[in-house]
PAZAPA-4460 file (N, C-alpha, C; in steps of 0.05 Angstrom, whole numbers, plus 32768, in hexadecimal, padded with zeros to 4 digits):
% residues 108
    n_x    n_y    n_z   ca_x   ca_y   ca_z    c_x    c_y    c_z   seq   type   mol
   860C   7D4E   828C   85F1   7D55   8294   85EE   7D73   8296     1      M     A
   85D9   7D7E   828A   85D5   7D9B   828A   85CA   7DA4   82A5     2      K     A
   85D4   7DBB   82AE   85CA   7DC7   82C7   85B2   7DD9   82C0     3      G     A
   85A5   7DE2   82D5   858E   7DF3   82D2   8595   7E0D   82C3     4      I     A
   85AD   7E17   82C9   85B5   7E30   82BC   85B9   7E2C   829E     5      W     A
   85C5   7E15   8297   85C8   7E0F   827A   85AE   7E0D   826C     6      D     A
   859A   7E01   827A   8580   7DFE   826E   8572   7E1A   826C     7      E     A
   8576   7E2B   8280   856B   7E46   827E   8577   7E55   8267     8      L     A
   8592   7E54   8264   859F   7E61   824E   8594   7E58   8233     9      I     A
   8592   7E3D   8230   8588   7E32   8217   856B   7E3B   8212    10      Q     A
   855A   7E39   8226   853D   7E40   8223   853B   7E5E   821C    11      A     A
   8549   7E6F   822A   8548   7E8C   8225   8552   7E92   8209    12      A     A
   8568   7E85   8201   8573   7E89   81E6   855F   7E80   81D0    13      G     A
   8552   7E6A   81D4   853F   7E60   81C1   8527   7E73   81C0    14      Q     A
   851E   7E7E   81D7   8508   7E91   81D7   850F   7EAA   81C8    15      A     A
   8528   7EB3   81CC   8531   7ECB   81BE   8532   7EC7   81A0    16      A     A
   853B   7EAF   8198   853B   7EA9   817B   851F   7EA9   8170    17      Q     A
   850D   7E9C   817E   84F2   7E99   8174   84E2   7EB3   8174    18      K     A
   84E3   7EC2   818A   84D2   7EDA   818D   84DF   7EF3   8182    19      T     A
   84FA   7EF4   8184   8507   7F0D   817B   8516   7F0A   8161    20      L     A
   8517   7EF1   8157   8526   7EEC   813E   8544   7EEE   8142    21      G     A
   854D   7EEA   815A   856A   7EEB   8160   8578   7ED4   8153    22      A     A
   8592   7ED8   814D   85A2   7EC1   8143   85A7   7EAE   815A    23      S     A
   85B0   7E96   8154   85B6   7E82   8168   85CB   7E8D   817C    24      E     A
   85DF   7E9A   8171   85F5   7EA5   8182   85EA   7EBB   8194    25      E     A
   85DA   7ECE   8189   85CF   7EE3   8199   85BB   7ED8   81AE    26      D     A
   85AC   7EC4   81A6   859A   7EB8   81B9   85A9   7EAB   81D1    27      G     A
   85BF   7E9E   81CB   85CF   7E92   81E0   85DB   7EA8   81F2    28      H     A
   85E5   7EBD   81E6   85F0   7ED3   81F7   85DA   7EE0   8208    29      R     A
   85C2   7EE3   81FD   85AC   7EEE   820D   85A5   7EDB   8224    30      L     A
   85A4   7EC1   821E   859F   7EAD   8232   85B3   7EAE   8249    31      G     A
   85CD   7EB1   8242   85E2   7EB3   8256   85DE   7ECC   8267    32      E     A
   85D8   7EE2   825A   85D5   7EFB   8268   85BD   7EF9   827B    33      A     A
   85A7   7EED   8272   8590   7EEA   8283   8596   7ED8   829B    34      L     A
   85A4   7EC2   8297   85AB   7EB0   82AD   85BD   7EBF   82C1    35      A     A
   85D0   7ECE   82B8   85E2   7EDD   82CA   85D2   7EF2   82D9    36      K     A
   85BE   7EFE   82CC   85AF   7F13   82DA   859C   7F07   82EF    37      A     A
   8592   7EEF   82EA   8580   7EE2   82FD   858E   7ED4   8315    38      L     A
   85A6   7ECC   8310   85B5   7EBD   8325   85B6   7ECB   8340    39      R     A
   85BC   7EE5   8341   85BD   7EF2   835C   85A2   7EF2   836B    40      P     A
   858D   7EF1   835C   8573   7EF2   8369   8569   7ED7   8371    41      F     A
   856D   7EC2   8360   8561   7EA8   8365   8575   7E91   8365    42      W     A
   858E   7E97   8363   85A2   7E81   8363   85A1   7E71   837D    43      G     A
   85A0   7E57   837A   85A0   7E46   8392   8584   7E41   839E    44      G     A
   8570   7E4E   8393   8555   7E4B   839E   8545   7E37   838D    45      Q     A
   8531   7E2C   839A   851E   7E1A   838C   8508   7E2C   8381    46      M     A
   8503   7E2B   8367   84EE   7E3C   835C   84D8   7E2B   8351    47      L     A
   84C0   7E35   8352   84A9   7E28   8346   849D   7E3B   8331    48      Y     A
   849A   7E31   8319   848D   7E41   8304   8473   7E33   82FD    49      F     A
   845D   7E40   8301   8443   7E35   82FB   8440   7E2F   82DE    50      H     A
   8437   7E17   82D8   8432   7E0F   82BC   8415   7E13   82B6    51      V     A
   840F   7E21   82A1   83F3   7E27   829A   83E6   7E0E   828E    52      E     A
   83D3   7E04   829C   83C2   7DED   8293   83A6   7DF2   829D    53      H     A
   8393   7DF0   828C   8378   7DF2   8296   836F   7DD6   829E    54      S     A
   8364   7DD5   82B6   835B   7DBB   82C0   8340   7DB4   82B4    55      E     A
   8340   7DA2   82A2   8327   7D9A   8295   831B   7D82   82A5    56      T     A
   8301   7D81   82A5   82F4   7D6B   82B2   82FD   7D50   82A7    57      V     A
   8301   7D4F   828D   8309   7D36   8280   8325   7D2E   8289    58      A     A
   8337   7D41   828C   8353   7D3B   8294   8353   7D31   82B1    59      R     A
   8344   7D3F   82C2   8343   7D37   82DE   8337   7D1B   82E0    60      V     A
   8322   7D15   82D1   8316   7CFB   82D1   832A   7CE6   82C7    61      A     A
   8339   7CEC   82B2   834D   7CD9   82A7   8363   7CD3   82BC    62      A     A
   836C   7CE8   82CA   8380   7CE4   82DE   8376   7CD3   82F5    63      I     A
   835D   7CD9   82FE   8352   7CC9   8314   834D   7CAC   830B    64      W     A
   8343   7CA8   82F3   833E   7C8D   82E9   8359   7C7D   82E8    65      Q     A
   836D   7C89   82DD   8387   7C7C   82DA   8393   7C75   82F5    66      A     A
   8391   7C89   8308   839C   7C84   8322   838D   7C6F   8332    67      Y     A
   8372   7C72   8332   8362   7C60   8342   8361   7C43   8338    68      S     A
   8367   7C40   831E   8369   7C25   8313   8383   7C17   831A    69      S     A
   8396   7C27   8325   83B0   7C1C   832D   83C3   7C18   8317    70      G     A
   83BD   7C22   82FF   83CE   7C1D   82E8   83E7   7C2E   82E7    71      G     A
   83E6   7C46   82F2   83FC   7C59   82EF   8402   7C66   830A    72      E     A
   841B   7C6D   830E   8423   7C7C   8326   841E   7C99   8322    73      T     A
   841F   7CA8   8337   841B   7CC5   8335   8430   7CD2   8324    74      M     A
   8449   7CC8   8326   845E   7CD2   8316   8459   7CCE   82F8    75      R     A
   8450   7CB6   82F1   8449   7CB0   82D5   8432   7CC1   82CB    76      E     A
   841E   7CC5   82DC   8408   7CD6   82D5   8411   7CF3   82D0    77      L     A
   8422   7CFC   82E1   842D   7D18   82DF   843B   7D1B   82C4    78      A     A
   844B   7D07   82BD   8459   7D09   82A3   8446   7D07   828C    79      Q     A
   8432   7CF5   828D   8420   7CF1   8277   840E   7D0A   8273    80      R     A
   8406   7D17   8288   83F4   7D2E   8286   8402   7D49   8286    81      F     A
   841D   7D49   8289   842C   7D62   8289   8427   7D73   82A2    82      G     A
   8424   7D65   82B8   841F   7D73   82D2   8436   7D6C   82E5    83      L     A
   8437   7D7B   82FB   844A   7D73   8310   843D   7D5C   8320    84      T     A
   844F   7D4D   832D   8445   7D38   833E   8433   7D43   8354    85      E     A
   843B   7D5A   835E   842B   7D67   8373   840F   7D6D   8369    86      Q     A
   840C   7D77   8351   83F2   7D7D   8346   83E1   7D63   8343    87      R     A
   83EE   7D4E   833A   83DF   7D35   8337   83D6   7D2B   8353    88      V     A
   83E7   7D2E   8367   83DF   7D27   8382   83C7   7D37   838C    89      R     A
   83C7   7D51   8385   83B0   7D62   838D   8397   7D59   837F    90      Q     A
   8398   7D53   8366   8381   7D49   8357   8377   7D2F   8362    91      I     A
   8389   7D1C   8368   8381   7D02   8373   8374   7D06   838F    92      V     A
   8380   7D17   839F   8375   7D1C   83BA   8359   7D28   83B8    93      R     A
   8355   7D3B   83A6   833A   7D47   83A3   8326   7D32   8399    94      A     A
   832E   7D22   8386   831C   7D0D   837B   8316   7CF8   8390    95      Q     A
   832A   7CF1   83A0   8325   7CDE   83B6   8311   7CE9   83CA    96      R     A
   8314   7D02   83D0   8301   7D10   83E3   82E5   7D10   83D7    97      Y     A
   82E2   7D16   83BE   82C8   7D16   83B0   82BC   7CFA   83B0    98      K     A
   82CC   7CE6   83AB   82C2   7CCB   83AB   82B8   7CC2   83C7    99      A     A
   82C7   7CCA   83DC   82BE   7CC3   83F7   82A5   7CD2   83FE   100      K     A
   82A3   7CEB   83F7   828B   7CFB   83FC   8273   7CEF   83EE   101      A     A
   8276   7CE7   83D5   8261   7CDB   83C6   8258   7CC0   83D3   102      A     A
   826B   7CB0   83DD   8264   7C97   83EA   8255   7C9C   8404   103      A     A
   825D   7CB0   8413   824F   7CB7   842B   8232   7CC0   8425   104      L     A
   8230   7CD0   8410   8216   7CDA   8408   8203   7CC4   8400   105      E     A
   820D   7CB0   83F2   81FD   7C99   83EA   81F4   7C88   8402   106      Q     A
   8205   7C88   8416   81FF   7C78   842E   81E9   7C84   843F   107      G     A
   81E1   7C9C   843B   81CC   7CA9   844B   81B1   7CA0   8444   108      K     A
***
């Protein structure tokens, strides 16, 4: 099983090959150097890297529909939509709040 550092080395090497035109060997060496340089700063820590996704109304609606119908778990929705489980929970919580507010408004 690959560790996080192995994955970092591989990802950095591939990025060097793609963006800099480095050879596979040079990309791997650059990846190793980058991992060694980062280890003193962040080794052993839990890191979060924000994933760029624009929240579209359609996607939020699709997540809410799938969750509220009971067909998929939050983990499955996170995988399907390329989000973290935490983000799916935030979306579901916000939609649940909106649904409750709308129900209260209709009851007036």
